[in-house]
C-alpha angles and dihedrals in degrees: 000000000000131000124257111275126233091204092099098041114137099239100119136127109283096238097054107135125229087243091056092048091048091051090048092051091048094050093046088049090053090051091048091054093060097043093097091055092047090050092049090051096042097097092047091047089054095044093048092044090227135080112270110257090231088062092050091049093049093047090048093048089050090056092241094132089059100059095102098033117106115262091229087063098046100277135123097233095205129176129265094258090059090048091054094048094049092049090046093052094048091050090059085071103033130355095204093051092049093047095050091046091048093052094046089050095050089049087056086056089052090052088052087064093059124091116284092253091059092047090052090049087062105037112015095086096021110038091177096055114137127209133212125186156166124215097200111108095232099150145077120243136193123200112236134169107296098002146341140299114225132201119174153094128259125193139211103026105173112204095016091128089064101036133098096196138030137204112213134179123237140167108257114225129197123228089280094054095253115140109243104162146002114250140195112218127200111219133174112245086231087071093052136068124220117224114202102236105132104112107146142138098241137032084023094157097059093088090220094174131157123277116216128199125188114191094326117177114227116187116227095247088063094061130082130178115253095203088051090049091050086056093049098258108131135177098234118110090203097089092158091072107096097201091060091052089062117120111270105222096034089056092046090052105040096050088065090065092064097077090045091056090053095046091052092047091049091051092049093048093048096048092048091047093052097041098088090055099046128078127211102248118238093010136095092251112111092193134023090236090069095055118094090207090058092045091053092048092052091048091050092048093047091051090051091050090050091048091050090053094046097053093041092051091047090055092048091049091051092051094045095047094050090049093051090048092048091236119134108221116246123239095271093051092048090047090054090055089055089049092049090049092052092046092050092051094045092050093048092047093048091049090056091048091052091048098050089051092048092047091052138227089317086077088079098052109121089236092057119094087211094074091053092047089050094049093045091051095047092052100040093046089064097062106137095233092060101038103153092210095051091042091054091049091050092049094045091053090047091053087054093049096256110135103168135068132041099060142348090222100095 
């Protein structure tokens, strides 16, 4: 027995076409088909600290690395709701695999914001090229004729072990060396080194290591301004493409909720499935299903999972609708997406905590998938871009008409 799924809930932007819903259902179905393989490979993915190549191959063959790539360059160019549901489904099998896939896909979205020439550099001759990336400007740059020379280190670059390109942040200098902007550079992975630094207790299989550049030349057409992007001013000439009109930070934030939704759903399904075969130790209950305390815990967890889906899907609908309408969301609207993202992640994380307690100490046996789900959730839910506390502060200030301070990532 498995719990009811929120994947088909009706919260969607009003103008979503039947064709878009059909494509979404097909892609989620493809993801669902490979979940058993991802689950079977989850322990090996964690032990090897990188996503199993079989997983990458299956995801690639299912077309799930193309969902945020432009159609004119061989992609599917789907909406944010589809992105969330695909990530969610993959996480039911393996959190690390879903996380790495999610990050490579959102980096494909970032590349779709670059000028056409840069996009063709990546995909024209290699339509299946994947992209990893780090937005933090942890580098030094020198202005040269036609571009910049970068030297720096960027952690943690999820998916870098399976990517051919990277987007990396850097402080943009003028010809005098004064920093005048913050840029996002598009760099071939062949120009970067990977330093093995990802030693963590959860999401161990994401391979989120450190990228290293030493005097790498980046031509000017492969650079966009992050502050401009935050304000909705992108480099792409293809302004008719709705996906690449989507709000920069809201997209970067909400996609990180997708794996959390899947982890919480996987935990709920597993606990319900095992309940008829497990007793409540040191009580008169022969099975967990008989115990009111267990029933209440499952109900609470299911409600939290549903709430996580609802706020995440609302945020996706807001982003998608604004992009279709060609309206860049104002500060308050973008702040609400951050709030929704934080709420989704907190609800999903709390659901998992309730479930491991209800399931019992056996949750933490090394052989149990629950302990890995719990660790993956605890680590991923602390990503700086989705900090629930910071997101709440940003949204509270926005409600009071305060649009500055705290963070530029709104």
